[in-house]
C-alpha positions in Angstrom: 13.5 3.6 -29.9 13.1 7.0 -31.4 15.2 7.8 -34.5 14.7 11.5 -34.4 14.2 14.1 -31.7 14.4 17.9 -31.6 16.9 19.3 -29.2 17.9 22.8 -28.1 21.3 24.2 -28.8 23.1 26.4 -26.2 26.4 28.1 -25.6 29.1 26.8 -23.4 31.7 29.5 -23.5 32.7 30.0 -27.1 31.3 26.6 -28.2 27.9 25.7 -29.3 26.6 22.6 -27.5 23.6 20.3 -27.1 22.6 17.7 -24.6 22.2 14.2 -26.1 19.0 12.6 -24.9 19.3 9.3 -23.0 17.8 7.3 -25.9 20.6 8.5 -28.2 23.6 8.0 -25.8 26.8 6.8 -27.4 28.9 4.1 -25.9 32.2 5.1 -24.3 33.4 8.6 -23.5 34.9 9.7 -26.8 33.3 10.5 -30.2 34.2 12.0 -33.6 32.2 14.6 -35.3 32.2 15.6 -39.0 30.1 17.7 -41.2 28.3 16.6 -44.4 26.6 19.6 -45.9 24.6 21.1 -43.1 24.4 17.9 -41.1 26.7 17.1 -38.2 27.5 13.4 -37.8 28.6 12.2 -34.4 30.1 8.7 -34.1 31.5 6.8 -31.1 35.2 6.2 -31.1 35.7 2.5 -30.6 38.8 0.9 -29.1 40.9 -0.8 -31.7 41.0 -4.5 -31.5 44.2 -6.3 -30.7 44.2 -7.8 -34.2 44.0 -4.4 -35.8 46.8 -3.1 -33.6 49.0 -6.1 -34.3 48.4 -5.9 -38.1 49.4 -2.2 -38.0 52.9 -3.0 -36.6 55.8 -2.8 -38.9 58.2 -5.8 -39.0 61.5 -5.3 -37.2 64.6 -5.1 -39.4 67.1 -6.2 -36.8 67.7 -9.7 -35.5 67.3 -10.5 -31.8 70.5 -11.8 -30.1 70.6 -15.4 -28.9 69.8 -15.6 -25.2 71.3 -18.1 -22.9 69.2 -19.7 -20.1 70.1 -18.4 -16.7 71.4 -21.0 -14.3 68.8 -22.7 -12.1 68.9 -21.8 -8.4 68.8 -24.6 -5.9 67.4 -22.6 -3.0 63.7 -22.2 -2.4 63.6 -18.4 -2.4 63.4 -17.8 -6.1 61.1 -14.8 -5.7 
């Protein structure tokens, strides 16, 4: 796989744009871009894992009320 390729810049309305060659495609449909000196760095946005989402949750300060089990229905049409 190539690690460098020259591309042309063009205008899309008021924005400067470039086409990313197939060999450089990023996964997904979102990316972040930041500037380091004169370089532009484009990185894919990855979906957060369930573990990272759960670890970011704050604990609840309130207690949950005790719940009573509902009575069991005898008929067959439960749903």
